[in-house]
N, C-alpha and C positions, 0 to 999 in steps of 0.2 A: 656668559663671550666665549670661546675654545677654548681648548688648552694648548696653553704655551708652552717647548717642551722651558729647561732653567736656563740654558746656552742662550736662548733665545732674550729673555728674559732680562738677564743681565747685558744685550749688548744692545739694546731698544735702554735700560735703564727705568724697569718695571719693578715695582713690588712683588715682594713674595704671594699677598690675597690678593682672591678671589677679584678683590675688582680692575685688579691690573695702574694704581694711578700712579701716577710720575715720580718717580723718585728726586726731587731739586737737594743734590750736594752742593756741599759748600768748602769759597772758595778758603784757601789759610792768608795768610797775611805776609805782605809779600818780601821776601828777607832777600840780608844782603853779605855777601863775603868780606867785604873789606868797608872802612871808614871812608873814603874817598865813594867808591858806589853811593853808595850806601845814602852823604852828602848831594849827589850828582845826581842822585834820581830826583829827588826832595826838593834840589834851583831846580827842576828841570817839570815839577807838579807845581811851584808853587807853595809851596809850603815854607812857611816861615819861623814858626814859634814850634818846636821841633826833639823830641832827646832821642834815643839813639839808647836802647837796650839787650843784651845779647844772653841771646834760648839757648844757648850753652853753658857745662852747668863746669867745666871741667873749665879753666883758662888759658892751657894753650891756642884750644877750637873756637871760631867765631860766627856766632851767624847771630848779624844788626837785627831790628824790626825797629823798621819811625812808627814812634808813639807823640802826639799832637799832643799840643797841649792845650 
């Protein structure tokens, strides 16, 4: 296979090795800033049994994640 420039590989999402395999990027969990928005999202998706987990360590800030039971 022809040699590709690094910028082109990054744009196409290819691996750095010679095989140029497509990289798979994992998406993170959906997070929310307020409890109301998290509850609204859970209701719209039909999630009934869930808990809200705060991913931020400081008490003042919130980054809530929905965890199904």
